[in-house]
C-alpha positions, 0 to 999 in steps of 0.5 A, a space after each residue: 500500500 502506498 500513502 497513509 495506511 487505511 486502517 488508521 481511521 477516525 470513522 467506521 466504514 460502511 459498504 457503498 457500491 455505486 459507479 463513479 467518475 472522478 475528475 482531476 485537473 487534467 483527467 477523468 477516471 472511473 471506478 466503483 465505490 467499495 465503502 464510505 465513512 465520514 472522512 472519505 471513500 474507497 474507489 476500486 479502479 485499475 487506473 487511479 489518479 496519482 497520490 495527492 491528486 485533488 479529485 471531484 465526483 458526484 456522491 450518490 447516497 440513495 436518492 440524494 446526489 452531492 458534488 464533492 471533492 477530495 484528495 487521493 491519500 493512499 492506493 492499493 496496487 494490483 499486486 496488493 489486491 485480493 478478492 476481498 480487497 480490490 485495487 483502488 484508492 482512498 480519497 479523503 473528503 475535502 471540506 463538506 457542506 453540513 448537509 453532505 456530512 449529515 447525509 453521510 452520517 445518516 447513511 452510515 448509521 443505517 448500515 453495518 460497519 465493515 470490519 477487516 482482520 489485521 
């Protein structure tokens, strides 16, 4: 894994599977979300933006859609991936509007938390 280790989290993660298109300053990337927390989101993608890239994307939580930004803070490469841990990137959310943070909290509290063996 490169970047900050994903198990050093401040918020519990819950499953979220939606297709996303990430946009950086010069490129577009696609992927599938795997999980979300109040602090960020994991996007499974074989062609990730570089670490430190600022990305924007539409976050879909049920019927609600929000435009958010974040920074790619870690990556799981193909070599480190498995069927339970796909390759992709961890994105730390930037400044979220209070309504977006509240929607993430409501969504998270209605789902089972993910636990991984270390």
